[in-house]
C-alpha positions, -999 to +999 in steps of 0.1 A: -002+001+001+013+034-008+007+069+011-027+073+026-022+111+026-050+113-003-073+088+014-074+109+046-080+143+030-107+129+011-121+111+045-120+147+060-131+167+036-161+142+032-167+139+071-170+178+074-193+180+045-218+156+060-220+180+090-248+201+094-230+232+099-213+226+067-245+229+048-241+252+016-206+253+023-183+240-007-162+208+009-136+200-020-104+178-015-087+209-029-090+244-038-117+248-067-113+278-092-140+297-105-162+281-075-194+310-069-198+301-030-188+324-007-180+298+020-153+269+012-134+244+027-106+222+012-072+206+022-039+213+009+002+210+011+002+173+021+037+159+036+044+126+048+073+102+062+076+065+067+092+046+090+095+005+092+073-005+118+090-039+124+120-058+114+107-091+108+111-116+078+085-112+047+068-076+042+077-047+063+049-028+074+053+011+076+043+035+101+032+072+085+031+105+097+012+129+074+006+165+077-018+188+056-037+221+058-074+227+062-086+257+048-116+277+056-126+310+036-152+327+041-162+359+019-187+385+030-199+408+002-212+441+025-198+426+057-174+440+082-141+423+088-154+408+121-180+392+107-162+372+081-136+365+109-163+353+131-178+329+108-143+315+095-140+307+136-174+292+138-168+270+111-136+262+125-148+252+161-170+225+139-138+217+119-124+212+154-150+193+172-146+168+141-112+160+144-114+159+185-143+129+178-121+113+151-090+112+169-088+075+162-107+068+129-114+039+115-123+045+079-124+013+058-145+028+031-112+046+024-090+015+030-067+031+055-069+030+094-060+062+108-045+058+143-043+092+151-058+127+137-053+159+155-049+199+149-013+205+157+007+232+148+006+267+144-026+277+129-035+309+109-062+338+104-056+357+072-082+391+069-086+409+036-110+433+020-117+445-012-143+472-029-169+448-023-166+435+013-141+416+032-128+378+036-111+357+064-093+326+056-084+304+089-058+276+083-056+245+105-027+222+105-038+186+105-013+153+116-023+118+113-006+091+117-014+056+100-001+020+096+007+010+059+001-029+054 
């Protein structure tokens, strides 16, 4: 089995998209150019390392540690910067809750067993504005471990 980085990212996006808090939010594996939705979430910047899980005869299983970013973007036409930031943080809280509840995530449908899933590292909230309103982009660093067999 190869890396599980794509399966974990897809699984997280699908899990978040199914939550009622993300109704109407465009949830995609990667940023979708040309999308009209003013609230979006996606993953990007996947990184991973592999270590042998054991030294035994036959096939050597590997432990994978992967990281990627979960991004939440809120555009507010005619809205103040604090409104878009508050909305991004509200969506972020729902994402944080999902990750916390799925810290040990058996996802057989994706063919991967995630041993741990966590928000770990430096997050970021970027705020901007234009002539139509404001926007906020919230970034969460996601870290997982998985056993590759």
